[in-house]
mmCIF file of the N, C-alpha and C atoms, coordinates in Angstrom:
data_MODEL
# 
_entry.id   MODEL 
# 
loop_
_atom_site.group_PDB 
_atom_site.id 
_atom_site.type_symbol 
_atom_site.label_atom_id 
_atom_site.label_alt_id 
_atom_site.label_comp_id 
_atom_site.label_asym_id 
_atom_site.label_entity_id 
_atom_site.label_seq_id 
_atom_site.pdbx_PDB_ins_code 
_atom_site.Cartn_x 
_atom_site.Cartn_y 
_atom_site.Cartn_z 
_atom_site.occupancy 
_atom_site.B_iso_or_equiv 
_atom_site.pdbx_formal_charge 
_atom_site.auth_seq_id 
_atom_site.auth_comp_id 
_atom_site.auth_asym_id 
_atom_site.auth_atom_id 
_atom_site.pdbx_PDB_model_num 
ATOM 1   N N  . MET A 1 1  ? -124.555 62.111 112.655 1.00 0.00 ? 1  MET A N  1 
ATOM 2   C CA . MET A 1 1  ? -123.546 61.955 111.620 1.00 0.00 ? 1  MET A CA 1 
ATOM 3   C C  . MET A 1 1  ? -124.174 62.230 110.253 1.00 0.00 ? 1  MET A C  1 
ATOM 4   N N  . SER A 1 2  ? -123.389 62.835 109.399 1.00 0.00 ? 2  SER A N  1 
ATOM 5   C CA . SER A 1 2  ? -123.860 63.089 108.040 1.00 0.00 ? 2  SER A CA 1 
ATOM 6   C C  . SER A 1 2  ? -123.815 61.792 107.233 1.00 0.00 ? 2  SER A C  1 
ATOM 7   N N  . GLN A 1 3  ? -124.460 61.803 106.094 1.00 0.00 ? 3  GLN A N  1 
ATOM 8   C CA . GLN A 1 3  ? -124.452 60.612 105.233 1.00 0.00 ? 3  GLN A CA 1 
ATOM 9   C C  . GLN A 1 3  ? -123.031 60.296 104.776 1.00 0.00 ? 3  GLN A C  1 
ATOM 10  N N  . ALA A 1 4  ? -122.241 61.324 104.470 1.00 0.00 ? 4  ALA A N  1 
ATOM 11  C CA . ALA A 1 4  ? -120.852 61.105 104.043 1.00 0.00 ? 4  ALA A CA 1 
ATOM 12  C C  . ALA A 1 4  ? -120.050 60.433 105.161 1.00 0.00 ? 4  ALA A C  1 
ATOM 13  N N  . GLU A 1 5  ? -120.264 60.871 106.400 1.00 0.00 ? 5  GLU A N  1 
ATOM 14  C CA . GLU A 1 5  ? -119.560 60.252 107.534 1.00 0.00 ? 5  GLU A CA 1 
ATOM 15  C C  . GLU A 1 5  ? -119.988 58.806 107.701 1.00 0.00 ? 5  GLU A C  1 
ATOM 16  N N  . ASN A 1 6  ? -121.287 58.547 107.584 1.00 0.00 ? 6  ASN A N  1 
ATOM 17  C CA . ASN A 1 6  ? -121.766 57.167 107.669 1.00 0.00 ? 6  ASN A CA 1 
ATOM 18  C C  . ASN A 1 6  ? -121.175 56.309 106.559 1.00 0.00 ? 6  ASN A C  1 
ATOM 19  N N  . ASP A 1 7  ? -121.040 56.884 105.366 1.00 0.00 ? 7  ASP A N  1 
ATOM 20  C CA . ASP A 1 7  ? -120.446 56.152 104.251 1.00 0.00 ? 7  ASP A CA 1 
ATOM 21  C C  . ASP A 1 7  ? -118.980 55.816 104.532 1.00 0.00 ? 7  ASP A C  1 
ATOM 22  N N  . VAL A 1 8  ? -118.263 56.749 105.155 1.00 0.00 ? 8  VAL A N  1 
ATOM 23  C CA . VAL A 1 8  ? -116.866 56.490 105.526 1.00 0.00 ? 8  VAL A CA 1 
ATOM 24  C C  . VAL A 1 8  ? -116.803 55.351 106.536 1.00 0.00 ? 8  VAL A C  1 
ATOM 25  N N  . VAL A 1 9  ? -117.675 55.377 107.537 1.00 0.00 ? 9  VAL A N  1 
ATOM 26  C CA . VAL A 1 9  ? -117.711 54.310 108.544 1.00 0.00 ? 9  VAL A CA 1 
ATOM 27  C C  . VAL A 1 9  ? -117.960 52.960 107.878 1.00 0.00 ? 9  VAL A C  1 
ATOM 28  N N  . GLU A 1 10 ? -118.952 52.894 107.018 1.00 0.00 ? 10 GLU A N  1 
ATOM 29  C CA . GLU A 1 10 ? -119.279 51.630 106.344 1.00 0.00 ? 10 GLU A CA 1 
ATOM 30  C C  . GLU A 1 10 ? -118.118 51.144 105.485 1.00 0.00 ? 10 GLU A C  1 
ATOM 31  N N  . HIS A 1 11 ? -117.493 52.059 104.766 1.00 0.00 ? 11 HIS A N  1 
ATOM 32  C CA . HIS A 1 11 ? -116.357 51.670 103.924 1.00 0.00 ? 11 HIS A CA 1 
ATOM 33  C C  . HIS A 1 11 ? -115.202 51.169 104.783 1.00 0.00 ? 11 HIS A C  1 
ATOM 34  N N  . MET A 1 12 ? -114.923 51.883 105.873 1.00 0.00 ? 12 MET A N  1 
ATOM 35  C CA . MET A 1 12 ? -113.826 51.464 106.755 1.00 0.00 ? 12 MET A CA 1 
ATOM 36  C C  . MET A 1 12 ? -114.096 50.096 107.360 1.00 0.00 ? 12 MET A C  1 
ATOM 37  N N  . LEU A 1 13 ? -115.310 49.871 107.837 1.00 0.00 ? 13 LEU A N  1 
ATOM 38  C CA . LEU A 1 13 ? -115.619 48.571 108.440 1.00 0.00 ? 13 LEU A CA 1 
ATOM 39  C C  . LEU A 1 13 ? -115.462 47.457 107.421 1.00 0.00 ? 13 LEU A C  1 
ATOM 40  N N  . SER A 1 14 ? -115.892 47.697 106.208 1.00 0.00 ? 14 SER A N  1 
ATOM 41  C CA . SER A 1 14 ? -115.766 46.703 105.154 1.00 0.00 ? 14 SER A CA 1 
ATOM 42  C C  . SER A 1 14 ? -114.302 46.432 104.816 1.00 0.00 ? 14 SER A C  1 
ATOM 43  N N  . SER A 1 15 ? -113.536 47.488 104.602 1.00 0.00 ? 15 SER A N  1 
ATOM 44  C CA . SER A 1 15 ? -112.141 47.290 104.204 1.00 0.00 ? 15 SER A CA 1 
ATOM 45  C C  . SER A 1 15 ? -111.293 46.741 105.344 1.00 0.00 ? 15 SER A C  1 
ATOM 46  N N  . LEU A 1 16 ? -111.575 47.154 106.581 1.00 0.00 ? 16 LEU A N  1 
ATOM 47  C CA . LEU A 1 16 ? -110.833 46.608 107.722 1.00 0.00 ? 16 LEU A CA 1 
ATOM 48  C C  . LEU A 1 16 ? -111.147 45.129 107.920 1.00 0.00 ? 16 LEU A C  1 
ATOM 49  N N  . THR A 1 17 ? -112.398 44.756 107.735 1.00 0.00 ? 17 THR A N  1 
ATOM 50  C CA . THR A 1 17 ? -112.775 43.344 107.848 1.00 0.00 ? 17 THR A CA 1 
ATOM 51  C C  . THR A 1 17 ? -112.056 42.515 106.797 1.00 0.00 ? 17 THR A C  1 
ATOM 52  N N  . THR A 1 18 ? -112.044 42.995 105.579 1.00 0.00 ? 18 THR A N  1 
ATOM 53  C CA . THR A 1 18 ? -111.345 42.289 104.503 1.00 0.00 ? 18 THR A CA 1 
ATOM 54  C C  . THR A 1 18 ? -109.865 42.157 104.830 1.00 0.00 ? 18 THR A C  1 
ATOM 55  N N  . SER A 1 19 ? -109.274 43.222 105.328 1.00 0.00 ? 19 SER A N  1 
ATOM 56  C CA . SER A 1 19 ? -107.855 43.208 105.682 1.00 0.00 ? 19 SER A CA 1 
ATOM 57  C C  . SER A 1 19 ? -107.560 42.180 106.767 1.00 0.00 ? 19 SER A C  1 
ATOM 58  N N  . VAL A 1 20 ? -108.387 42.148 107.791 1.00 0.00 ? 20 VAL A N  1 
ATOM 59  C CA . VAL A 1 20 ? -108.184 41.193 108.887 1.00 0.00 ? 20 VAL A CA 1 
ATOM 60  C C  . VAL A 1 20 ? -108.326 39.756 108.379 1.00 0.00 ? 20 VAL A C  1 
ATOM 61  N N  . LEU A 1 21 ? -109.321 39.518 107.549 1.00 0.00 ? 21 LEU A N  1 
ATOM 62  C CA . LEU A 1 21 ? -109.521 38.160 107.027 1.00 0.00 ? 21 LEU A CA 1 
ATOM 63  C C  . LEU A 1 21 ? -108.364 37.728 106.126 1.00 0.00 ? 21 LEU A C  1 
ATOM 64  N N  . GLN A 1 22 ? -107.831 38.640 105.356 1.00 0.00 ? 22 GLN A N  1 
ATOM 65  C CA . GLN A 1 22 ? -106.723 38.301 104.464 1.00 0.00 ? 22 GLN A CA 1 
ATOM 66  C C  . GLN A 1 22 ? -105.417 38.123 105.217 1.00 0.00 ? 22 GLN A C  1 
ATOM 67  N N  . ASN A 1 23 ? -105.153 38.991 106.179 1.00 0.00 ? 23 ASN A N  1 
ATOM 68  C CA . ASN A 1 23 ? -103.858 38.985 106.870 1.00 0.00 ? 23 ASN A CA 1 
ATOM 69  C C  . ASN A 1 23 ? -103.865 38.218 108.181 1.00 0.00 ? 23 ASN A C  1 
ATOM 70  N N  . ARG A 1 24 ? -105.054 37.970 108.698 1.00 0.00 ? 24 ARG A N  1 
ATOM 71  C CA . ARG A 1 24 ? -105.237 37.246 109.960 1.00 0.00 ? 24 ARG A CA 1 
ATOM 72  C C  . ARG A 1 24 ? -104.584 37.920 111.165 1.00 0.00 ? 24 ARG A C  1 
ATOM 73  N N  . ILE A 1 25 ? -104.378 39.232 111.045 1.00 0.00 ? 25 ILE A N  1 
ATOM 74  C CA . ILE A 1 25 ? -103.883 40.018 112.180 1.00 0.00 ? 25 ILE A CA 1 
ATOM 75  C C  . ILE A 1 25 ? -104.616 41.358 112.180 1.00 0.00 ? 25 ILE A C  1 
ATOM 76  N N  . ALA A 1 26 ? -104.714 41.936 113.355 1.00 0.00 ? 26 ALA A N  1 
ATOM 77  C CA . ALA A 1 26 ? -105.367 43.242 113.471 1.00 0.00 ? 26 ALA A CA 1 
ATOM 78  C C  . ALA A 1 26 ? -104.498 44.300 112.797 1.00 0.00 ? 26 ALA A C  1 
ATOM 79  N N  . PRO A 1 27 ? -105.116 45.244 112.126 1.00 0.00 ? 27 PRO A N  1 
ATOM 80  C CA . PRO A 1 27 ? -104.341 46.291 111.462 1.00 0.00 ? 27 PRO A CA 1 
ATOM 81  C C  . PRO A 1 27 ? -103.679 47.225 112.467 1.00 0.00 ? 27 PRO A C  1 
ATOM 82  N N  . SER A 1 28 ? -102.552 47.779 112.068 1.00 0.00 ? 28 SER A N  1 
ATOM 83  C CA . SER A 1 28 ? -101.860 48.765 112.903 1.00 0.00 ? 28 SER A CA 1 
ATOM 84  C C  . SER A 1 28 ? -102.619 50.092 112.841 1.00 0.00 ? 28 SER A C  1 
ATOM 85  N N  . GLU A 1 29 ? -102.239 51.007 113.718 1.00 0.00 ? 29 GLU A N  1 
ATOM 86  C CA . GLU A 1 29 ? -102.855 52.339 113.695 1.00 0.00 ? 29 GLU A CA 1 
ATOM 87  C C  . GLU A 1 29 ? -102.624 53.010 112.349 1.00 0.00 ? 29 GLU A C  1 
ATOM 88  N N  . GLU A 1 30 ? -101.437 52.821 111.787 1.00 0.00 ? 30 GLU A N  1 
ATOM 89  C CA . GLU A 1 30 ? -101.127 53.410 110.481 1.00 0.00 ? 30 GLU A CA 1 
ATOM 90  C C  . GLU A 1 30 ? -102.039 52.840 109.400 1.00 0.00 ? 30 GLU A C  1 
ATOM 91  N N  . GLN A 1 31 ? -102.287 51.541 109.448 1.00 0.00 ? 31 GLN A N  1 
ATOM 92  C CA . GLN A 1 31 ? -103.176 50.917 108.467 1.00 0.00 ? 31 GLN A CA 1 
ATOM 93  C C  . GLN A 1 31 ? -104.606 51.413 108.625 1.00 0.00 ? 31 GLN A C  1 
ATOM 94  N N  . VAL A 1 32 ? -105.055 51.565 109.862 1.00 0.00 ? 32 VAL A N  1 
ATOM 95  C CA . VAL A 1 32 ? -106.403 52.086 110.108 1.00 0.00 ? 32 VAL A CA 1 
ATOM 96  C C  . VAL A 1 32 ? -106.532 53.485 109.521 1.00 0.00 ? 32 VAL A C  1 
ATOM 97  N N  . MET A 1 33 ? -105.513 54.309 109.740 1.00 0.00 ? 33 MET A N  1 
ATOM 98  C CA . MET A 1 33 ? -105.562 55.665 109.211 1.00 0.00 ? 33 MET A CA 1 
ATOM 99  C C  . MET A 1 33 ? -105.495 55.659 107.685 1.00 0.00 ? 33 MET A C  1 
ATOM 100 N N  . HIS A 1 34 ? -104.798 54.703 107.113 1.00 0.00 ? 34 HIS A N  1 
ATOM 101 C CA . HIS A 1 34 ? -104.779 54.571 105.656 1.00 0.00 ? 34 HIS A CA 1 
ATOM 102 C C  . HIS A 1 34 ? -106.193 54.253 105.155 1.00 0.00 ? 34 HIS A C  1 
ATOM 103 N N  . HIS A 1 35 ? -106.855 53.307 105.799 1.00 0.00 ? 35 HIS A N  1 
ATOM 104 C CA . HIS A 1 35 ? -108.237 52.960 105.429 1.00 0.00 ? 35 HIS A CA 1 
ATOM 105 C C  . HIS A 1 35 ? -109.148 54.175 105.583 1.00 0.00 ? 35 HIS A C  1 
ATOM 106 N N  . PHE A 1 36 ? -108.921 54.952 106.630 1.00 0.00 ? 36 PHE A N  1 
ATOM 107 C CA . PHE A 1 36 ? -109.695 56.176 106.855 1.00 0.00 ? 36 PHE A CA 1 
ATOM 108 C C  . PHE A 1 36 ? -109.501 57.150 105.689 1.00 0.00 ? 36 PHE A C  1 
ATOM 109 N N  . GLY A 1 37 ? -108.252 57.360 105.304 1.00 0.00 ? 37 GLY A N  1 
ATOM 110 C CA . GLY A 1 37 ? -107.960 58.274 104.205 1.00 0.00 ? 37 GLY A CA 1 
ATOM 111 C C  . GLY A 1 37 ? -108.588 57.829 102.896 1.00 0.00 ? 37 GLY A C  1 
ATOM 112 N N  . VAL A 1 38 ? -108.486 56.536 102.609 1.00 0.00 ? 38 VAL A N  1 
ATOM 113 C CA . VAL A 1 38 ? -109.075 55.990 101.384 1.00 0.00 ? 38 VAL A CA 1 
ATOM 114 C C  . VAL A 1 38 ? -110.594 56.154 101.406 1.00 0.00 ? 38 VAL A C  1 
ATOM 115 N N  . ALA A 1 39 ? -111.202 55.862 102.545 1.00 0.00 ? 39 ALA A N  1 
ATOM 116 C CA . ALA A 1 39 ? -112.659 55.963 102.663 1.00 0.00 ? 39 ALA A CA 1 
ATOM 117 C C  . ALA A 1 39 ? -113.113 57.412 102.467 1.00 0.00 ? 39 ALA A C  1 
ATOM 118 N N  . CYS A 1 40 ? -112.386 58.357 103.048 1.00 0.00 ? 40 CYS A N  1 
ATOM 119 C CA . CYS A 1 40 ? -112.742 59.770 102.884 1.00 0.00 ? 40 CYS A CA 1 
ATOM 120 C C  . CYS A 1 40 ? -112.625 60.181 101.421 1.00 0.00 ? 40 CYS A C  1 
ATOM 121 N N  . GLU A 1 41 ? -111.570 59.740 100.756 1.00 0.00 ? 41 GLU A N  1 
ATOM 122 C CA . GLU A 1 41 ? -111.400 60.052 99.331  1.00 0.00 ? 41 GLU A CA 1 
ATOM 123 C C  . GLU A 1 41 ? -112.559 59.498 98.515  1.00 0.00 ? 41 GLU A C  1 
ATOM 124 N N  . ARG A 1 42 ? -112.952 58.265 98.814  1.00 0.00 ? 42 ARG A N  1 
ATOM 125 C CA . ARG A 1 42 ? -114.028 57.623 98.048  1.00 0.00 ? 42 ARG A CA 1 
ATOM 126 C C  . ARG A 1 42 ? -115.338 58.372 98.122  1.00 0.00 ? 42 ARG A C  1 
ATOM 127 N N  . VAL A 1 43 ? -115.633 58.923 99.291  1.00 0.00 ? 43 VAL A N  1 
ATOM 128 C CA . VAL A 1 43 ? -116.917 59.629 99.432  1.00 0.00 ? 43 VAL A CA 1 
ATOM 129 C C  . VAL A 1 43 ? -116.777 61.134 99.255  1.00 0.00 ? 43 VAL A C  1 
ATOM 130 N N  . GLY A 1 44 ? -115.554 61.602 99.015  1.00 0.00 ? 44 GLY A N  1 
ATOM 131 C CA . GLY A 1 44 ? -115.332 63.025 98.800  1.00 0.00 ? 44 GLY A CA 1 
ATOM 132 C C  . GLY A 1 44 ? -115.444 63.853 100.062 1.00 0.00 ? 44 GLY A C  1 
ATOM 133 N N  . LEU A 1 45 ? -115.083 63.271 101.200 1.00 0.00 ? 45 LEU A N  1 
ATOM 134 C CA . LEU A 1 45 ? -115.184 63.972 102.481 1.00 0.00 ? 45 LEU A CA 1 
ATOM 135 C C  . LEU A 1 45 ? -113.820 64.515 102.878 1.00 0.00 ? 45 LEU A C  1 
ATOM 136 N N  . ILE A 1 46 ? -113.772 65.799 103.155 1.00 0.00 ? 46 ILE A N  1 
ATOM 137 C CA . ILE A 1 46 ? -112.565 66.397 103.717 1.00 0.00 ? 46 ILE A CA 1 
ATOM 138 C C  . ILE A 1 46 ? -112.794 66.452 105.217 1.00 0.00 ? 46 ILE A C  1 
ATOM 139 N N  . ALA A 1 47 ? -112.093 65.597 105.932 1.00 0.00 ? 47 ALA A N  1 
ATOM 140 C CA . ALA A 1 47 ? -112.369 65.414 107.352 1.00 0.00 ? 47 ALA A CA 1 
ATOM 141 C C  . ALA A 1 47 ? -111.608 66.411 108.208 1.00 0.00 ? 47 ALA A C  1 
ATOM 142 N N  . THR A 1 48 ? -112.344 67.126 109.016 1.00 0.00 ? 48 THR A N  1 
ATOM 143 C CA . THR A 1 48 ? -111.731 67.961 110.048 1.00 0.00 ? 48 THR A CA 1 
ATOM 144 C C  . THR A 1 48 ? -111.350 67.050 111.203 1.00 0.00 ? 48 THR A C  1 
ATOM 145 N N  . GLU A 1 49 ? -110.635 67.579 112.157 1.00 0.00 ? 49 GLU A N  1 
ATOM 146 C CA . GLU A 1 49 ? -110.268 66.782 113.331 1.00 0.00 ? 49 GLU A CA 1 
ATOM 147 C C  . GLU A 1 49 ? -111.521 66.283 114.051 1.00 0.00 ? 49 GLU A C  1 
ATOM 148 N N  . GLU A 1 50 ? -112.523 67.148 114.160 1.00 0.00 ? 50 GLU A N  1 
ATOM 149 C CA . GLU A 1 50 ? -113.779 66.782 114.833 1.00 0.00 ? 50 GLU A CA 1 
ATOM 150 C C  . GLU A 1 50 ? -114.482 65.637 114.100 1.00 0.00 ? 50 GLU A C  1 
ATOM 151 N N  . ILE A 1 51 ? -114.537 65.721 112.790 1.00 0.00 ? 51 ILE A N  1 
ATOM 152 C CA . ILE A 1 51 ? -115.173 64.661 111.990 1.00 0.00 ? 51 ILE A CA 1 
ATOM 153 C C  . ILE A 1 51 ? -114.386 63.362 112.121 1.00 0.00 ? 51 ILE A C  1 
ATOM 154 N N  . ALA A 1 52 ? -113.050 63.457 112.045 1.00 0.00 ? 52 ALA A N  1 
ATOM 155 C CA . ALA A 1 52 ? -112.213 62.261 112.156 1.00 0.00 ? 52 ALA A CA 1 
ATOM 156 C C  . ALA A 1 52 ? -112.431 61.558 113.491 1.00 0.00 ? 52 ALA A C  1 
ATOM 157 N N  . ILE A 1 53 ? -112.472 62.330 114.553 1.00 0.00 ? 53 ILE A N  1 
ATOM 158 C CA . ILE A 1 53 ? -112.689 61.741 115.882 1.00 0.00 ? 53 ILE A CA 1 
ATOM 159 C C  . ILE A 1 53 ? -114.049 61.068 115.944 1.00 0.00 ? 53 ILE A C  1 
ATOM 160 N N  . ARG A 1 54 ? -115.069 61.728 115.431 1.00 0.00 ? 54 ARG A N  1 
ATOM 161 C CA . ARG A 1 54 ? -116.418 61.166 115.449 1.00 0.00 ? 54 ARG A CA 1 
ATOM 162 C C  . ARG A 1 54 ? -116.468 59.849 114.654 1.00 0.00 ? 54 ARG A C  1 
ATOM 163 N N  . ILE A 1 55 ? -115.862 59.838 113.484 1.00 0.00 ? 55 ILE A N  1 
ATOM 164 C CA . ILE A 1 55 ? -115.866 58.631 112.647 1.00 0.00 ? 55 ILE A CA 1 
ATOM 165 C C  . ILE A 1 55 ? -115.081 57.513 113.311 1.00 0.00 ? 55 ILE A C  1 
ATOM 166 N N  . LEU A 1 56 ? -113.886 57.819 113.815 1.00 0.00 ? 56 LEU A N  1 
ATOM 167 C CA . LEU A 1 56 ? -113.058 56.775 114.422 1.00 0.00 ? 56 LEU A CA 1 
ATOM 168 C C  . LEU A 1 56 ? -113.691 56.214 115.695 1.00 0.00 ? 56 LEU A C  1 
ATOM 169 N N  . LYS A 1 57 ? -114.378 57.062 116.458 1.00 0.00 ? 57 LYS A N  1 
ATOM 170 C CA . LYS A 1 57 ? -115.105 56.563 117.637 1.00 0.00 ? 57 LYS A CA 1 
ATOM 171 C C  . LYS A 1 57 ? -116.220 55.615 117.212 1.00 0.00 ? 57 LYS A C  1 
ATOM 172 N N  . ARG A 1 58 ? -116.915 55.977 116.146 1.00 0.00 ? 58 ARG A N  1 
ATOM 173 C CA . ARG A 1 58 ? -118.008 55.123 115.657 1.00 0.00 ? 58 ARG A CA 1 
ATOM 174 C C  . ARG A 1 58 ? -117.481 53.786 115.145 1.00 0.00 ? 58 ARG A C  1 
ATOM 175 N N  . VAL A 1 59 ? -116.376 53.823 114.404 1.00 0.00 ? 59 VAL A N  1 
ATOM 176 C CA . VAL A 1 59 ? -115.760 52.587 113.909 1.00 0.00 ? 59 VAL A CA 1 
ATOM 177 C C  . VAL A 1 59 ? -115.340 51.712 115.086 1.00 0.00 ? 59 VAL A C  1 
ATOM 178 N N  . SER A 1 60 ? -114.720 52.320 116.081 1.00 0.00 ? 60 SER A N  1 
ATOM 179 C CA . SER A 1 60 ? -114.296 51.583 117.269 1.00 0.00 ? 60 SER A CA 1 
ATOM 180 C C  . SER A 1 60 ? -115.484 50.950 117.981 1.00 0.00 ? 60 SER A C  1 
ATOM 181 N N  . CYS A 1 61 ? -116.561 51.700 118.124 1.00 0.00 ? 61 CYS A N  1 
ATOM 182 C CA . CYS A 1 61 ? -117.773 51.194 118.759 1.00 0.00 ? 61 CYS A CA 1 
ATOM 183 C C  . CYS A 1 61 ? -118.340 50.002 117.989 1.00 0.00 ? 61 CYS A C  1 
ATOM 184 N N  . GLU A 1 62 ? -118.396 50.107 116.675 1.00 0.00 ? 62 GLU A N  1 
ATOM 185 C CA . GLU A 1 62 ? -118.922 49.012 115.849 1.00 0.00 ? 62 GLU A CA 1 
ATOM 186 C C  . GLU A 1 62 ? -118.042 47.776 115.946 1.00 0.00 ? 62 GLU A C  1 
ATOM 187 N N  . ILE A 1 63 ? -116.732 47.960 115.990 1.00 0.00 ? 63 ILE A N  1 
ATOM 188 C CA . ILE A 1 63 ? -115.809 46.831 116.127 1.00 0.00 ? 63 ILE A CA 1 
ATOM 189 C C  . ILE A 1 63 ? -116.012 46.165 117.481 1.00 0.00 ? 63 ILE A C  1 
ATOM 190 N N  . ASN A 1 64 ? -116.151 46.970 118.534 1.00 0.00 ? 64 ASN A N  1 
ATOM 191 C CA . ASN A 1 64 ? -116.378 46.404 119.870 1.00 0.00 ? 64 ASN A CA 1 
ATOM 192 C C  . ASN A 1 64 ? -117.680 45.614 119.923 1.00 0.00 ? 64 ASN A C  1 
ATOM 193 N N  . LYS A 1 65 ? -118.738 46.129 119.296 1.00 0.00 ? 65 LYS A N  1 
ATOM 194 C CA . LYS A 1 65 ? -120.011 45.400 119.251 1.00 0.00 ? 65 LYS A CA 1 
ATOM 195 C C  . LYS A 1 65 ? -119.840 44.067 118.531 1.00 0.00 ? 65 LYS A C  1 
ATOM 196 N N  . SER A 1 66 ? -119.096 44.084 117.442 1.00 0.00 ? 66 SER A N  1 
ATOM 197 C CA . SER A 1 66 ? -118.868 42.856 116.673 1.00 0.00 ? 66 SER A CA 1 
ATOM 198 C C  . SER A 1 66 ? -118.080 41.836 117.485 1.00 0.00 ? 66 SER A C  1 
ATOM 199 N N  . GLN A 1 67 ? -117.073 42.317 118.202 1.00 0.00 ? 67 GLN A N  1 
ATOM 200 C CA . GLN A 1 67 ? -116.285 41.407 119.032 1.00 0.00 ? 67 GLN A CA 1 
ATOM 201 C C  . GLN A 1 67 ? -117.145 40.777 120.122 1.00 0.00 ? 67 GLN A C  1 
ATOM 202 N N  . LEU A 1 68 ? -118.006 41.577 120.742 1.00 0.00 ? 68 LEU A N  1 
ATOM 203 C CA . LEU A 1 68 ? -118.902 41.033 121.767 1.00 0.00 ? 68 LEU A CA 1 
ATOM 204 C C  . LEU A 1 68 ? -119.852 39.997 121.171 1.00 0.00 ? 68 LEU A C  1 
ATOM 205 N N  . MET A 1 69 ? -120.360 40.268 119.982 1.00 0.00 ? 69 MET A N  1 
ATOM 206 C CA . MET A 1 69 ? -121.264 39.331 119.324 1.00 0.00 ? 69 MET A CA 1 
ATOM 207 C C  . MET A 1 69 ? -120.540 38.022 118.994 1.00 0.00 ? 69 MET A C  1 
ATOM 208 N N  . LEU A 1 70 ? -119.306 38.122 118.526 1.00 0.00 ? 70 LEU A N  1 
ATOM 209 C CA . LEU A 1 70 ? -118.542 36.913 118.211 1.00 0.00 ? 70 LEU A CA 1 
ATOM 210 C C  . LEU A 1 70 ? -118.261 36.088 119.466 1.00 0.00 ? 70 LEU A C  1 
ATOM 211 N N  . LYS A 1 71 ? -117.955 36.765 120.563 1.00 0.00 ? 71 LYS A N  1 
ATOM 212 C CA . LYS A 1 71 ? -117.753 36.053 121.827 1.00 0.00 ? 71 LYS A CA 1 
ATOM 213 C C  . LYS A 1 71 ? -119.036 35.356 122.266 1.00 0.00 ? 71 LYS A C  1 
ATOM 214 N N  . PHE A 1 72 ? -120.159 36.038 122.121 1.00 0.00 ? 72 PHE A N  1 
ATOM 215 C CA . PHE A 1 72 ? -121.456 35.469 122.486 1.00 0.00 ? 72 PHE A CA 1 
ATOM 216 C C  . PHE A 1 72 ? -121.748 34.230 121.636 1.00 0.00 ? 72 PHE A C  1 
ATOM 217 N N  . ILE A 1 73 ? -121.506 34.339 120.343 1.00 0.00 ? 73 ILE A N  1 
ATOM 218 C CA . ILE A 1 73 ? -121.743 33.204 119.427 1.00 0.00 ? 73 ILE A CA 1 
ATOM 219 C C  . ILE A 1 73 ? -120.821 32.051 119.787 1.00 0.00 ? 73 ILE A C  1 
ATOM 220 N N  . ASP A 1 74 ? -119.567 32.358 120.094 1.00 0.00 ? 74 ASP A N  1 
ATOM 221 C CA . ASP A 1 74 ? -118.599 31.316 120.443 1.00 0.00 ? 74 ASP A CA 1 
ATOM 222 C C  . ASP A 1 74 ? -119.013 30.588 121.722 1.00 0.00 ? 74 ASP A C  1 
ATOM 223 N N  . ARG A 1 75 ? -119.510 31.330 122.693 1.00 0.00 ? 75 ARG A N  1 
ATOM 224 C CA . ARG A 1 75 ? -119.972 30.700 123.946 1.00 0.00 ? 75 ARG A CA 1 
ATOM 225 C C  . ARG A 1 75 ? -121.157 29.776 123.666 1.00 0.00 ? 75 ARG A C  1 
ATOM 226 N N  . GLY A 1 76 ? -122.053 30.231 122.804 1.00 0.00 ? 76 GLY A N  1 
ATOM 227 C CA . GLY A 1 76 ? -123.208 29.413 122.453 1.00 0.00 ? 76 GLY A CA 1 
ATOM 228 C C  . GLY A 1 76 ? -122.802 28.154 121.724 1.00 0.00 ? 76 GLY A C  1 
ATOM 229 N N  . ALA A 1 77 ? -121.838 28.268 120.826 1.00 0.00 ? 77 ALA A N  1 
ATOM 230 C CA . ALA A 1 77 ? -121.348 27.108 120.070 1.00 0.00 ? 77 ALA A CA 1 
ATOM 231 C C  . ALA A 1 77 ? -120.653 26.132 121.013 1.00 0.00 ? 77 ALA A C  1 
ATOM 232 N N  . ALA A 1 78 ? -119.933 26.628 122.015 1.00 0.00 ? 78 ALA A N  1 
ATOM 233 C CA . ALA A 1 78 ? -119.247 25.767 122.964 1.00 0.00 ? 78 ALA A CA 1 
ATOM 234 C C  . ALA A 1 78 ? -120.250 24.952 123.791 1.00 0.00 ? 78 ALA A C  1 
ATOM 235 N N  . ARG A 1 79 ? -121.387 25.529 124.058 1.00 0.00 ? 79 ARG A N  1 
ATOM 236 C CA . ARG A 1 79 ? -122.418 24.813 124.840 1.00 0.00 ? 79 ARG A CA 1 
ATOM 237 C C  . ARG A 1 79 ? -123.035 23.677 124.052 1.00 0.00 ? 79 ARG A C  1 
ATOM 238 N N  . LEU A 1 80 ? -123.004 23.784 122.735 1.00 0.00 ? 80 LEU A N  1 
ATOM 239 C CA . LEU A 1 80 ? -123.592 22.747 121.894 1.00 0.00 ? 80 LEU A CA 1 
ATOM 240 C C  . LEU A 1 80 ? -122.712 21.510 121.798 1.00 0.00 ? 80 LEU A C  1 
ATOM 241 N N  . HIS A 1 81 ? -121.445 21.633 122.118 1.00 0.00 ? 81 HIS A N  1 
ATOM 242 C CA . HIS A 1 81 ? -120.525 20.489 121.995 1.00 0.00 ? 81 HIS A CA 1 
ATOM 243 C C  . HIS A 1 81 ? -120.467 19.691 123.248 1.00 0.00 ? 81 HIS A C  1 
# 
């Protein structure tokens, strides 16, 4: 991935996290694509279909890793009680 693509991923993860914390619900596909568009504008990236797929796959992978980590932490916390 190029630095611009990595910057889009980081921006999306940050803004999606903020959105989830504020709204307490997962964003819709339309909202995710809005965050994608904003992130691309911020870094000056004109995303081709190939770039968009690569970025969205990476964002999805990072979200899945985070969810697994949260489940792991929750299981550990449950054992302490």
